[in-house]
C-alpha angles and dihedrals in degrees: 000000000000122000107257096183116122136195112206110186090323096318107121123206134175090233138003095254114105130167111240124236100275142097093312090063098044097115145019090251091059097043092048091050088051093052090048088053092054108266111150098213146353135213104217116235108273115286124212139102104345114251137191114254124211133238123252103033114151134069133170139203118224119194130190092340096315110124118219097009084156131016131204129191139177094192117130133205125306116317091198125094116269091237091059093049093047091051091052093046089053092049093046094049091048091054095043106032094162097052122088117249115185122183116222110214136194128171138145115295093263124123095224092050092054093045092051098050095042092055093047094048096046091052090070094057108260117170095222148343130248116200110214106221092149113067102123101197141044097001092050088061086060095052095263135101114020091003087069095031093060092057113072093201091056092046091053095043097048093044088053091050091053093047090054090072108013119113095182129062115285121220118191114212111212132211120234090207092097137086096247120014092194090070093061091038089056089049090053090052090048088053091055103263114171091206142352130226127204151229119017116186126300124239108261149153110213097205152298125260106239093209102046098021088226119143118251109270104020134181112215091330098316129096141190136196115275140189119282122213141141132089093323093067096050096099091050092049094045091053093051092049090050093048091053094042092056094046109099091207091061095066098158132095120275129221106207122220134170132090097343105161106156143011092275091059090049092052091051091054092046092049088050092056110281116131090201139355137234124215131197118143096046090053091048090050100044108014133246094297092078088084089073091066090043092055094044093046093049092048092051092047094052092045092051090050092047091240116149101195135031089222089066093070099046108129096355092136095047095091088057092057111086145141124290090246090063096056120112107252092193094058111108137191128175135194121251123190120218101214092191088067101029114107094198094240086146094218090130092051093048095048093045094045096046104033111014136033107313095238103132114091127202106222140166128229127224090279092054092250117144122244138165127236133182119228094223095194089064098038114109095193094241093152093225095123092051090047096054095040110109095203122079111234097011092110125032128187106225127198114234124213108263111246091193134041120262114288126176128194090250091051090047092052091047091051091050091049092050091048091053092048092050090049092051091047091054 
């Protein structure tokens, strides 16, 4: 079996699967149950000045029969005293010395506040710190969380304050509620961060009740925006991880978060630059035991690939992630329909005819039986027909032999610029 151990900025863990700072890591009882189930690490629910949480606080989006495709919450940081949390962290670390325990922290943007909480938390034996600059609701209204995380100068300054006294690795958790997450990631690195984690939750309103007109969820008839997570946010999170992983100025490890529900999701994040991953919604939906399938699936995948260590695949897909201007404009794929598998539902024809390039014809064979065929000379290889097709293998996207050498938009513009300069010179 492959070696699943990871080392993220000096934080060692028996496997890459951590629970994110959230309801599943609210107490020692929960974290210990998680470690018994097989989780490699846990980021303790954010510590700070205890607050009062609301009821109700969660909402979920179900789509086409899938429960909890998206998840929304207006819950804040721990509502338990710091002393209680520290006692349970100490007890949990003593019982599970080889598992990673990271303390998530959030306080006012004041140097003395950060110094005080860092010293107290490190005294109980945590393996690392995660600075919560991402919470999008409640705490942001108090100048913390995303309110700090959206200002690069505050990210850098507060990270620096923590590094002044911290003896364990410092991870900075970033908010996705910003135009360009690489800007704040660079600020975290400038402040001395040993790693970054992303993404925290996305600003969202789950819905409105059509009978009462209350928001979902609501608190005594009033609502507020919350944080969105779950499988629906995975593409957003994966992009942000990739953007940071390919940025040479963000030269620290990444802890990937956002919609990770199975081992396949985890591998995608690791290939795109994450050293390890954090999970929340999937554990809330299915319980801690899901990590067993994650571990088994990851082991089998690495064994089939002949890979001996999970660390060997970190970032292997990053060189393939580029800008649009670097894509080969002469590359071509076309759709081909396998009529032995096709059930003639005509979804591909309808979608192509109405919303794409009208290149799928409805024909009849010599027996008068209907069939579909792609006019390949008109097909632009958009993938839409294969996406909407309900039958696996009925439509394949086939690479065509390139008639012309590779040419990107950037190369094209450079060629045009050189042509104009040569013309002027002559």
